[in-house]
C-alpha positions in Angstrom: 0.6 4.0 21.4 -0.2 3.5 17.9 0.7 5.7 15.1 -1.3 8.5 13.7 -0.9 7.3 10.4 -1.9 3.7 11.7 -5.4 2.1 10.0 -8.3 2.9 12.5 -11.3 0.2 11.9 -13.7 2.5 13.7 -12.8 5.6 11.5 -13.2 3.0 8.3 -16.4 2.0 9.8 -17.7 5.7 9.7 -16.6 6.2 6.3 -13.5 8.0 6.9 -10.6 7.3 4.2 -7.8 5.1 5.8 -5.0 7.7 5.9 -2.2 4.9 5.1 -3.9 4.3 1.6 -5.3 7.8 1.1 -1.6 8.8 0.6 -1.0 9.4 -3.4 2.6 7.3 -3.2 1.0 4.5 -1.1 -2.0 4.3 -3.4 0.3 3.9 -6.6 2.2 1.1 -4.7 -1.0 -0.8 -3.8 -2.6 -0.7 -7.0 0.8 -2.1 -8.8 0.8 -4.6 -6.2 -3.1 -5.2 -6.8 -2.4 -6.4 -10.2 0.4 -8.5 -9.9 0.7 -11.6 -7.4 4.1 -9.9 -6.2 6.6 -7.7 -7.3 10.4 -7.0 -6.8 11.6 -3.6 -5.7 12.8 -2.3 -8.9 9.6 -3.1 -10.8 7.7 -0.9 -8.4 10.3 1.5 -8.5 9.6 1.9 -12.2 5.8 1.4 -11.8 5.5 4.4 -9.4 8.2 6.9 -10.4 9.2 7.3 -6.7 12.9 7.8 -5.5 14.5 4.9 -3.8 14.2 6.5 -0.5 10.6 7.5 -0.9 9.7 4.0 -1.9 11.4 2.4 0.6 9.9 4.7 3.5 6.4 4.1 2.0 7.0 0.3 1.8 7.9 0.5 5.7 4.6 2.1 6.2 2.6 -0.3 4.7 4.3 -3.2 6.1 4.0 -2.0 9.7 0.1 -2.0 9.0 0.4 -5.3 7.4 -0.9 -4.4 4.2 2.3 -5.9 2.2 5.0 -8.4 3.3 8.4 -7.7 2.5 10.9 -10.4 1.8 14.4 -10.1 1.3 16.8 -12.3 -0.5 20.1 -13.0 -2.1 20.1 -14.4 -5.7 23.6 -14.7 -7.2 24.8 -12.6 -4.4 22.8 -9.5 -5.3 19.8 -8.5 -2.8 16.3 -9.0 -4.2 13.4 -7.3 -2.2 10.0 -9.0 -3.0 7.0 -7.1 -1.8 3.7 -8.6 -2.0 0.0 -7.4 -0.9 -1.6 -9.5 2.0 -5.1 -9.8 2.4 -5.5 -7.0 5.1 -3.8 -4.9 2.1 -6.7 -6.3 -0.4 -9.3 -5.7 2.0 -8.1 -1.9 3.1 -7.7 -1.3 -0.9 -10.8 -2.4 -1.8 -12.8 -0.7 1.3 -11.2 2.8 0.2 -12.2 2.1 -3.4 -16.0 1.5 -2.3 -15.5 4.5 0.1 -13.9 7.1 -3.1 -16.9 5.7 -5.5 -19.3 6.4 -2.7 -18.1 10.0 -2.5 -17.6 10.5 -6.1 -21.2 9.3 -6.7 -22.4 12.4 -4.3 -20.4 14.9 -6.2 -23.0 14.4 -9.2 
């Protein structure tokens, strides 16, 4: 059974905002990732000012819906987590941006 936070393409087609992206913390994460090819956990942590636990939780949600990929490895015996925006994530973020622009335009 899909999560209530899972993106629903039919809702998106109707102009409803993606609840995954509409979360302020996840929107911050995605916009940071849009500007770089990939980023490590600590870079995103610093850029978003989230706590480690919040960042980890939000990244898990983004990974679940295939908006990001998360690669965990060890570099010189130190854990290193690399996050990258997927094509699905880029598309979803652009759709969200267009929907927000249309909504803001109607406010004029």
